N, C-alpha and C positions, 0 to 999 in steps of 0.2 A: 246211704239212705235206707231207712227201715221200711216196714210194711206201710202201705198206703201213702208212700211218699213222705213219711215223717222223718225229719232229720234227727240223727243220733247225737248225744252229747259228745263234744270234741270235734264234730264236723265243722268245717268252715264254709259258710255260705255268704256270698256277697262281701267277703272280707271279715265277717263277724263269726266268732267262735261260739257255737251252740253250747249252752249249759244245760238247759232242761226245757221241757214243754210247760207252758203256762196255761194254755187252754186250746181246745179244738172246737171250731164252729163251722157253720155252713160255708162261710167264705174262705176259710183257710185255718192255719195254725199259728199261734203266737208262742214265741220262744223267749226265754231269758238268754241273752247273748252278751259276750264280752266285746268291747270296742277293740279294733286291731291296734290302735296306737295310744289311746287315752285310758286312764284307769277308771273306766266307766262301764256300768252295766246298762244295757238298753233292752227294750222290748222289740223284738223283730217279728213282724207279721208277714207271713208268707202266704199269698193267696192261692186258691185252688188252681191247678194247672190249666183247666179249661177256660179260666177267665182271661188268660193271656192270648188265647187264640183269636179273640175278637179285636180287630185293630181299633175299632171305635171305642170299645170298652177300655182298651189300654190307653188311648189318648185321653179319655175322660178321667181315668184314674190318675194319670200324671198331672193333669190340670187341677183336679180337686186336691191332690196331695200338695201341690204348690200353694193353693189357697189356704189350706189348713196350716201349712208351715209359717204363714204370715201371722197367725193368731198367737199372741203372747199374753197369757192371762193365768193367774194362779189357780184357776179352776178348770183349765184346759190342758190336756196331755200334749206336750210339745212334740212336734214332728221334726226329726233331724235329717232324714234322707229318704230317698225312694229310688227304685230302679227295677231292673229285670235281669234275671239270671236263670239259665237253663229253662227258658220258656216259662218262668214263674215270676209274677210281679211281687215285689216286696216293699215294705215301708218300715223304717227304723224310727222308733218313738221313745219317749221318756219312760223309764222303768218306774213303776209305782209298787212299793213294798206294801202289800195289803190284800184286800179282797175286792169284790164288787157288790153292788146293791142287790143283785139277783141271788147271790148265795149267802150273804150275811144273815145271821140269825137262822141258819139252816133253811132259808127260803120262806120262813113263816112271817107272820105280821110283826112289824117293828113297833117299838114304843112311839106314840104319835109325835112326841117332841123330836125324836131322832129322825123320823120320816120327813117331818117338815124341814129340819135342818138340811137333810140331803137334797130335797127338792129346791130349797132356797139357794144353796150353793150352786146347784146345777143351773138354776134360773139366771144367776149372775153370769155364768159362762155363756148361756144362750143370748142374754142381752148384749154382751160384748160382741159376740159373733154376728148377731143380726145387725148391729150398728156398723159392722165392717162389711155387710152385704153377703154374709155366708150363712146358709142354712145347714142344719145338721142332717135332717131327714131320717134319722134312725135313733131317736132318743128312746132308750129302754134301760132297765136296771143293769143289764149285762155290760152296757157301755158307760156306766157310772162307777168309777173306781174309788174305793175307800182306803185311804192310806192308814196304816197302823199308827197309833199315837206314838210320838217320839218321846222316849224317857227323859231326854235332856230338856224337853219343853213341858214343864209342869202344867197340868190342866189342859194340855193340847189334845183335842179329840181326834186329830188327824184330818188331813185335807180331803176334800171331795173333788174329783177331777173327771171331766167329761172327755171321752175318747172317741175316735173314729169319725171325725168331722169329714163329711163329703164322700165317704166310701160308698154309701148307699146310692148317691147320685151317679157316681162313676160307673156303677155296675147295674143300675136299674133297668137298662134296656137289654141286658144279657139274657137271652131266652132260657139258657140252661138253669138259671136260678129259679125261675117260675116252674119249669118242668119237674125239677127234682125236689121242690119244696124247701130249698135251702134258705128261703127267706121267711118261713113260717114264723119263726121266733120274732122277727122284726114286724111282721104284719099284725101281731097281737097288740101292737102299740101304734098302728098306722092310722092316720086321719082319714075320714071318709073320702076326701078329695083325692087322696093318693090312689084309692081303688078306682076312681072315676077318671084317672089320668088328666086331672086338671092342673093348671099351673099352681105351684105351691108358694106360700109365703111364710112368714114367721109364725102364723097361727097354726100351721101344721105341727111345728115343734111344740107349741103350747098344748095342743091336743095330746101329743105323745107324752108330754110331761104330766098331764092330768092322769093319763092311763098309768103312768109310773107311780104317781102318788097313790092311786087306788091299790095297786099291787103291793106297795110297801105297807099300807095301812091294814090290808086285809089278808095278804098272803095268797090272793087269788087273782087270776087274770080278769079284767073287766068283762071280756066276752070269750068264754071258753070255746075252744075249737082246735082242731088239728089239721084242717084242710083250708085251702084258699076260699072255697065256697062258704064254709061255716064262718070264717072270720069276716068275710065280706058282708054276709048277712047281719052279723052282729054289729059291726061298726056303722053300717048304712041304715039298718032298720030297727034293731032292738032298742028298747028303752034304756036310757042311761042308768047304770046301776048306782045304788046308794050304798056307800061304804058302811053306814050305821046299820043297815039291814043285814049286812054280812057279819059284822063284828059287834057283838053286844058290848055296850058301854062306851062305844066310840062317840065323841061329841058330834051331835047332829050338824054342827056348823060345817063339817067337812062335806056334807052332802051338797050344799050350795056351791062350794068351790068346785067340786067334781062336775056338777051339772053344767056350770058355765064353761069350765075348761074343756069339757068333752062334748060341747054342743055340736050337733050334726051340722048345723049351718055355721060356718066359720065367722059370719058376721055377728053372731051372738056370743062368740068366745072373748076371753080376755085378749086384748092386744099385748104384745110384748112391751113391758114398761120401758121407758127411756130413762137413762140415768139423768138426774137433775143437772142442769148446766152448771149449777154452783159447785158441783164436785170437780168440774174442770177449771172453772175460773178462780176458785178459792175465795169467792166473796162471802160465802156462808157455808156452814157445816151441814151435811145431809141430815135430815130428820131421822128419828129412830125408826119411823115407818120405812124409809128407804134403806136404812142399814139392815133392817130385818129381812126385807123381801124386795128384790129388784123387779121381780116378776109379779104380775097381777094375780097369779095363783094365790099369793099369800097376803093380798091386800084386804080381803074380806072373806068371811064375816069377821067381826071383832075378835072372836076366839082364836083366830089364826094370825093376828098381827104380830105375835111373837111365838117362838117355839113352845115356851112354857105355858102360854095361855091356852093353847089348843089341847094340852095334855092335862092340865090341872084347872078345873073350873074355878072362877073367881068367887070368893066368899062375898055374900051380900053385905053391904055396908049399913051400919046403923044410921039413925038420923044425925045430921051434922049439927053440932052445937055452935051457937053464935055467941061471941064474947064482944061486948062493946069496947072494953079496954083491958088489956093485960095488966095484972097486978105488978109485974116486974118484968124487966127486959129478958128476952130469951137469947142466950149467947149462941145457940145453935142455929138460929133462923138464917136462912139464905146461905148456909154453908154446905148444902147438899150438892154432891157432884153428879 
Protein backbone atom coordinates (compact mmCIF):
# COMPACT_ATOMS: atom_id res chain seq x y z
CA UNK A 1 0.00 0.00 0.00
CA UNK A 2 1.39 3.39 -0.99
CA UNK A 3 1.26 6.86 0.53
CA UNK A 4 -2.02 7.93 2.19
CA UNK A 5 -3.31 4.38 1.95
CA UNK A 6 -3.47 4.35 -1.86
CA UNK A 7 -3.31 0.83 -3.28
CA UNK A 8 -0.60 0.13 -5.83
CA UNK A 9 -1.10 -1.57 -9.22
CA UNK A 10 -0.80 -5.33 -8.79
CA UNK A 11 -1.97 -5.34 -5.17
CA UNK A 12 -4.90 -7.60 -4.34
CA UNK A 13 -7.67 -6.09 -2.25
CA UNK A 14 -10.87 -7.96 -1.40
CA UNK A 15 -9.90 -10.48 -4.08
CA UNK A 16 -9.64 -7.88 -6.85
CA UNK A 17 -6.31 -7.06 -8.51
CA UNK A 18 -5.71 -3.31 -8.61
CA UNK A 19 -4.85 -1.94 -12.06
CA UNK A 20 -4.83 1.83 -11.61
CA UNK A 21 -6.41 4.75 -9.77
CA UNK A 22 -9.49 6.18 -11.46
CA UNK A 23 -10.15 9.00 -9.03
CA UNK A 24 -9.61 10.26 -5.49
CA UNK A 25 -12.37 12.01 -3.56
CA UNK A 26 -13.36 13.00 -0.06
CA UNK A 27 -15.02 9.66 0.67
CA UNK A 28 -12.29 7.44 -0.73
CA UNK A 29 -10.50 6.22 -3.83
CA UNK A 30 -11.85 4.50 -6.94
CA UNK A 31 -9.70 1.95 -8.77
CA UNK A 32 -9.91 0.01 -11.98
CA UNK A 33 -9.49 -3.60 -10.88
CA UNK A 34 -9.61 -7.08 -12.38
CA UNK A 35 -12.17 -9.63 -11.22
CA UNK A 36 -10.50 -12.66 -9.60
CA UNK A 37 -12.33 -15.26 -11.69
CA UNK A 38 -14.18 -13.59 -14.56
CA UNK A 39 -12.64 -11.75 -17.54
CA UNK A 40 -14.15 -8.53 -16.26
CA UNK A 41 -12.82 -5.15 -15.19
CA UNK A 42 -14.69 -3.48 -12.35
CA UNK A 43 -14.58 -0.14 -10.54
CA UNK A 44 -13.59 -0.71 -6.93
CA UNK A 45 -14.41 2.11 -4.51
CA UNK A 46 -12.47 1.88 -1.25
CA UNK A 47 -13.79 4.28 1.36
CA UNK A 48 -11.71 6.35 3.76
CA UNK A 49 -10.56 4.22 6.75
CA UNK A 50 -12.25 6.51 9.29
CA UNK A 51 -15.65 5.69 7.80
CA UNK A 52 -15.38 2.07 8.92
CA UNK A 53 -14.83 3.07 12.55
CA UNK A 54 -18.47 4.09 13.01
CA UNK A 55 -20.61 0.98 13.50
CA UNK A 56 -23.79 2.84 12.55
CA UNK A 57 -22.20 4.24 9.40
CA UNK A 58 -20.99 0.78 8.43
CA UNK A 59 -24.46 -0.69 8.89
CA UNK A 60 -26.03 2.12 6.85
CA UNK A 61 -23.43 1.64 4.12
CA UNK A 62 -24.18 -2.06 3.82
CA UNK A 63 -27.93 -1.44 3.80
CA UNK A 64 -27.76 1.29 1.17
CA UNK A 65 -25.38 -0.76 -0.99
CA UNK A 66 -27.93 -3.56 -0.91
CA UNK A 67 -30.67 -1.16 -2.04
CA UNK A 68 -28.46 0.14 -4.86
CA UNK A 69 -27.66 -3.41 -5.98
CA UNK A 70 -31.36 -3.98 -6.69
CA UNK A 71 -31.48 -1.14 -9.21
CA UNK A 72 -31.19 -2.42 -12.78
CA UNK A 73 -31.40 0.37 -15.35
CA UNK A 74 -29.31 1.31 -18.42
CA UNK A 75 -28.59 4.75 -16.90
CA UNK A 76 -27.49 3.45 -13.48
CA UNK A 77 -24.04 2.07 -12.63
CA UNK A 78 -24.56 -1.52 -11.47
CA UNK A 79 -23.41 -2.60 -8.01
CA UNK A 80 -21.81 -6.07 -7.94
CA UNK A 81 -20.57 -6.57 -4.38
CA UNK A 82 -19.62 -4.82 -1.15
CA UNK A 83 -17.70 -5.66 1.99
CA UNK A 84 -15.03 -4.74 4.51
CA UNK A 85 -11.33 -5.57 4.52
CA UNK A 86 -8.50 -4.25 6.68
CA UNK A 87 -10.99 -1.94 8.41
CA UNK A 88 -11.95 -0.34 5.10
CA UNK A 89 -15.35 -0.47 3.44
CA UNK A 90 -15.44 -1.20 -0.26
CA UNK A 91 -17.97 -1.53 -3.06
CA UNK A 92 -17.47 -3.17 -6.47
CA UNK A 93 -19.30 -1.50 -9.34
CA UNK A 94 -19.69 -1.56 -13.09
CA UNK A 95 -16.65 -0.14 -14.88
CA UNK A 96 -17.46 2.65 -17.34
CA UNK A 97 -14.88 3.52 -19.98
CA UNK A 98 -15.13 7.29 -20.29
CA UNK A 99 -15.21 10.43 -18.19
CA UNK A 100 -17.67 12.25 -15.96
CA UNK A 101 -19.84 15.34 -16.36
CA UNK A 102 -17.61 17.35 -14.01
CA UNK A 103 -14.48 17.04 -16.13
CA UNK A 104 -15.85 16.72 -19.66
CA UNK A 105 -15.14 19.76 -21.79
CA UNK A 106 -12.35 20.68 -19.36
CA UNK A 107 -15.01 21.63 -16.82
CA UNK A 108 -16.30 24.51 -18.93
CA UNK A 109 -19.81 25.14 -20.27
CA UNK A 110 -21.21 22.49 -22.59
CA UNK A 111 -23.24 22.83 -25.74
CA UNK A 112 -26.85 23.27 -24.52
CA UNK A 113 -28.05 20.25 -26.47
CA UNK A 114 -25.42 18.06 -24.85
CA UNK A 115 -26.16 19.43 -21.38
CA UNK A 116 -29.87 18.69 -21.81
CA UNK A 117 -29.12 15.16 -23.03
CA UNK A 118 -26.97 14.46 -19.97
CA UNK A 119 -29.63 15.78 -17.61
CA UNK A 120 -32.42 13.94 -19.43
CA UNK A 121 -30.61 10.59 -19.21
CA UNK A 122 -29.84 11.23 -15.55
CA UNK A 123 -33.50 12.07 -14.96
CA UNK A 124 -34.49 8.68 -16.38
CA UNK A 125 -32.24 7.01 -13.83
CA UNK A 126 -33.72 9.07 -11.00
CA UNK A 127 -37.30 8.37 -12.11
CA UNK A 128 -36.62 4.65 -12.02
CA UNK A 129 -34.92 4.80 -8.62
CA UNK A 130 -37.62 7.00 -7.10
CA UNK A 131 -40.30 4.59 -8.26
CA UNK A 132 -38.31 1.86 -6.49
CA UNK A 133 -38.26 3.98 -3.32
CA UNK A 134 -34.55 4.86 -3.52
CA UNK A 135 -33.20 8.41 -3.28
CA UNK A 136 -29.76 9.30 -4.55
CA UNK A 137 -29.02 12.26 -2.21
CA UNK A 138 -25.77 13.20 -3.96
CA UNK A 139 -26.61 14.08 -7.56
CA UNK A 140 -23.71 16.09 -8.98
CA UNK A 141 -21.63 16.15 -12.18
CA UNK A 142 -18.88 13.98 -10.68
CA UNK A 143 -21.39 11.18 -10.11
CA UNK A 144 -22.67 11.29 -13.71
CA UNK A 145 -20.45 9.08 -15.87
CA UNK A 146 -20.21 9.60 -19.62
CA UNK A 147 -19.28 6.51 -21.58
CA UNK A 148 -17.03 6.96 -24.59
CA UNK A 149 -18.87 6.38 -27.89
CA UNK A 150 -18.48 2.83 -29.14
CA UNK A 151 -16.92 2.65 -32.64
CA UNK A 152 -18.98 -0.45 -33.43
CA UNK A 153 -22.21 1.52 -32.86
CA UNK A 154 -22.35 4.19 -35.54
CA UNK A 155 -23.87 7.41 -34.29
CA UNK A 156 -23.86 6.22 -30.68
CA UNK A 157 -22.99 9.18 -28.40
CA UNK A 158 -22.21 6.90 -25.48
CA UNK A 159 -24.34 6.16 -22.44
CA UNK A 160 -24.92 8.42 -19.45
CA UNK A 161 -24.84 6.54 -16.12
CA UNK A 162 -25.54 7.76 -12.59
CA UNK A 163 -23.27 6.34 -9.88
CA UNK A 164 -23.09 6.20 -6.07
CA UNK A 165 -26.72 5.64 -5.14
CA UNK A 166 -27.21 5.74 -1.39
CA UNK A 167 -23.58 6.37 -0.42
CA UNK A 168 -24.39 9.85 0.89
CA UNK A 169 -27.21 8.56 3.08
CA UNK A 170 -25.02 5.81 4.48
CA UNK A 171 -22.40 8.31 5.60
CA UNK A 172 -24.44 11.45 6.25
CA UNK A 173 -24.29 11.18 10.05
CA UNK A 174 -20.54 10.54 10.18
CA UNK A 175 -19.18 13.60 12.01
CA UNK A 176 -15.73 13.32 10.42
CA UNK A 177 -17.14 14.25 7.03
CA UNK A 178 -18.48 17.58 8.23
CA UNK A 179 -15.42 18.41 10.31
CA UNK A 180 -12.93 17.87 7.51
CA UNK A 181 -15.00 19.37 4.73
CA UNK A 182 -15.01 16.09 2.83
CA UNK A 183 -18.53 16.75 1.59
CA UNK A 184 -18.07 20.33 0.35
CA UNK A 185 -18.21 19.17 -3.27
CA UNK A 186 -21.54 17.49 -2.58
CA UNK A 187 -22.97 20.45 -0.67
CA UNK A 188 -22.52 22.61 -3.76
CA UNK A 189 -25.50 20.72 -5.17
CA UNK A 190 -27.46 20.06 -1.95
CA UNK A 191 -31.10 21.06 -1.52
CA UNK A 192 -32.00 23.61 1.20
CA UNK A 193 -33.83 20.96 3.22
CA UNK A 194 -30.62 18.94 3.47
CA UNK A 195 -28.98 21.80 5.38
CA UNK A 196 -32.05 21.99 7.64
CA UNK A 197 -31.91 18.23 8.39
CA UNK A 198 -35.47 17.79 7.16
CA UNK A 199 -36.79 14.47 5.81
CA UNK A 200 -35.92 14.20 2.13
CA UNK A 201 -37.96 13.06 -0.85
CA UNK A 202 -37.49 12.94 -4.62
CA UNK A 203 -37.60 16.73 -4.88
CA UNK A 204 -34.19 16.95 -3.20
CA UNK A 205 -32.74 15.01 -6.12
CA UNK A 206 -34.65 17.29 -8.53
CA UNK A 207 -32.99 20.32 -6.89
CA UNK A 208 -29.54 18.76 -7.22
CA UNK A 209 -30.22 17.93 -10.86
CA UNK A 210 -31.20 21.56 -11.43
CA UNK A 211 -27.90 22.67 -9.90
CA UNK A 212 -26.14 20.18 -12.16
CA UNK A 213 -27.87 21.58 -15.25
CA UNK A 214 -26.78 25.09 -14.23
CA UNK A 215 -23.18 23.91 -13.86
CA UNK A 216 -23.18 22.14 -17.24
CA UNK A 217 -24.67 25.16 -19.02
CA UNK A 218 -22.46 27.82 -17.45
CA UNK A 219 -19.32 26.07 -16.22
CA UNK A 220 -19.93 27.65 -12.80
CA UNK A 221 -21.40 26.51 -9.50
CA UNK A 222 -24.83 28.00 -8.79
CA UNK A 223 -23.63 29.27 -5.39
CA UNK A 224 -19.83 29.70 -5.19
CA UNK A 225 -18.28 28.90 -1.85
CA UNK A 226 -15.67 26.73 -0.20
CA UNK A 227 -17.06 26.46 3.32
CA UNK A 228 -20.17 24.96 4.84
CA UNK A 229 -21.36 28.41 5.98
CA UNK A 230 -20.99 29.95 2.51
CA UNK A 231 -22.78 27.11 0.78
CA UNK A 232 -25.56 27.04 3.34
CA UNK A 233 -26.14 30.78 2.93
CA UNK A 234 -26.29 30.43 -0.84
CA UNK A 235 -28.73 27.55 -1.01
CA UNK A 236 -30.95 28.87 1.79
CA UNK A 237 -30.98 32.62 1.14
CA UNK A 238 -29.36 33.76 -2.12
CA UNK A 239 -31.52 34.49 -5.18
CA UNK A 240 -31.75 31.65 -7.68
CA UNK A 241 -29.15 32.33 -10.38
CA UNK A 242 -30.14 32.78 -14.02
CA UNK A 243 -27.93 30.84 -16.45
CA UNK A 244 -28.63 33.34 -19.25
CA UNK A 245 -27.10 36.09 -17.09
CA UNK A 246 -23.90 34.08 -16.77
CA UNK A 247 -23.56 32.80 -20.32
CA UNK A 248 -24.33 35.21 -23.13
CA UNK A 249 -26.47 33.80 -25.90
CA UNK A 250 -27.97 31.04 -23.80
CA UNK A 251 -31.72 30.67 -24.46
CA UNK A 252 -33.65 32.45 -21.71
CA UNK A 253 -35.98 29.45 -21.48
CA UNK A 254 -33.38 27.75 -19.32
CA UNK A 255 -33.95 30.40 -16.64
CA UNK A 256 -37.52 29.23 -16.02
CA UNK A 257 -36.43 25.61 -15.74
CA UNK A 258 -33.65 26.41 -13.28
CA UNK A 259 -35.93 28.71 -11.25
CA UNK A 260 -38.47 25.97 -10.70
CA UNK A 261 -36.05 23.07 -10.25
CA UNK A 262 -34.02 25.06 -7.71
CA UNK A 263 -36.92 26.62 -5.83
CA UNK A 264 -36.08 27.11 -2.15
CA UNK A 265 -39.48 25.72 -1.18
CA UNK A 266 -39.70 22.15 -2.48
CA UNK A 267 -43.46 22.54 -2.87
CA UNK A 268 -42.70 24.86 -5.79
CA UNK A 269 -40.30 22.47 -7.55
CA UNK A 270 -40.98 20.01 -10.29
CA UNK A 271 -42.05 16.67 -8.87
CA UNK A 272 -40.21 13.72 -10.32
CA UNK A 273 -42.24 12.69 -13.34
CA UNK A 274 -43.77 9.23 -13.40
CA UNK A 275 -43.36 6.98 -16.36
CA UNK A 276 -46.65 6.62 -18.23
CA UNK A 277 -48.47 3.44 -17.37
CA UNK A 278 -48.76 2.76 -21.06
CA UNK A 279 -45.03 2.03 -21.20
CA UNK A 280 -45.63 -0.85 -18.81
CA UNK A 281 -48.92 -2.10 -20.22
CA UNK A 282 -47.97 -1.84 -23.87
CA UNK A 283 -51.38 -0.39 -24.76
CA UNK A 284 -49.90 2.69 -26.38
CA UNK A 285 -46.51 4.12 -27.27
CA UNK A 286 -45.00 6.87 -25.11
CA UNK A 287 -45.31 10.35 -26.57
CA UNK A 288 -42.28 12.20 -27.90
CA UNK A 289 -42.52 14.41 -24.82
CA UNK A 290 -41.99 11.43 -22.53
CA UNK A 291 -39.29 9.98 -24.75
CA UNK A 292 -37.36 13.24 -24.56
CA UNK A 293 -37.64 13.90 -20.84
CA UNK A 294 -38.89 11.67 -18.09
CA UNK A 295 -38.22 14.40 -15.60
CA UNK A 296 -40.15 17.66 -15.31
CA UNK A 297 -36.91 19.56 -15.70
CA UNK A 298 -37.24 19.10 -19.44
CA UNK A 299 -41.00 19.50 -19.81
CA UNK A 300 -41.03 23.29 -20.03
CA UNK A 301 -40.50 25.80 -21.44
CA UNK A 302 -41.16 24.70 -25.05
CA UNK A 303 -37.55 25.39 -26.04
CA UNK A 304 -36.49 22.43 -23.89
CA UNK A 305 -38.95 19.79 -25.06
CA UNK A 306 -36.14 18.34 -27.17
CA UNK A 307 -32.38 18.71 -26.92
CA UNK A 308 -32.09 20.41 -30.30
CA UNK A 309 -34.81 22.93 -29.61
CA UNK A 310 -33.00 24.37 -26.64
CA UNK A 311 -29.82 24.89 -28.62
CA UNK A 312 -31.21 26.08 -31.94
CA UNK A 313 -34.09 28.58 -31.85
CA UNK A 314 -36.96 27.68 -34.14
CA UNK A 315 -37.35 29.76 -37.28
CA UNK A 316 -40.57 31.75 -37.48
CA UNK A 317 -43.12 30.26 -39.81
CA UNK A 318 -44.72 32.20 -42.60
CA UNK A 319 -48.48 32.44 -43.02
CA UNK A 320 -50.11 29.09 -43.72
CA UNK A 321 -51.63 28.75 -47.15
CA UNK A 322 -55.04 27.21 -47.44
CA UNK A 323 -55.95 25.10 -50.46
CA UNK A 324 -59.53 24.15 -51.05
CA UNK A 325 -58.68 21.21 -53.25
CA UNK A 326 -55.38 19.75 -54.43
CA UNK A 327 -54.95 19.61 -58.16
CA UNK A 328 -53.57 16.09 -58.08
CA UNK A 329 -53.02 13.37 -55.47
CA UNK A 330 -49.82 13.54 -53.47
CA UNK A 331 -48.10 10.15 -53.23
CA UNK A 332 -46.07 11.15 -50.16
CA UNK A 333 -48.96 12.17 -47.91
CA UNK A 334 -49.32 10.11 -44.75
CA UNK A 335 -46.04 8.30 -45.35
CA UNK A 336 -44.01 10.22 -42.80
CA UNK A 337 -42.53 8.08 -40.04
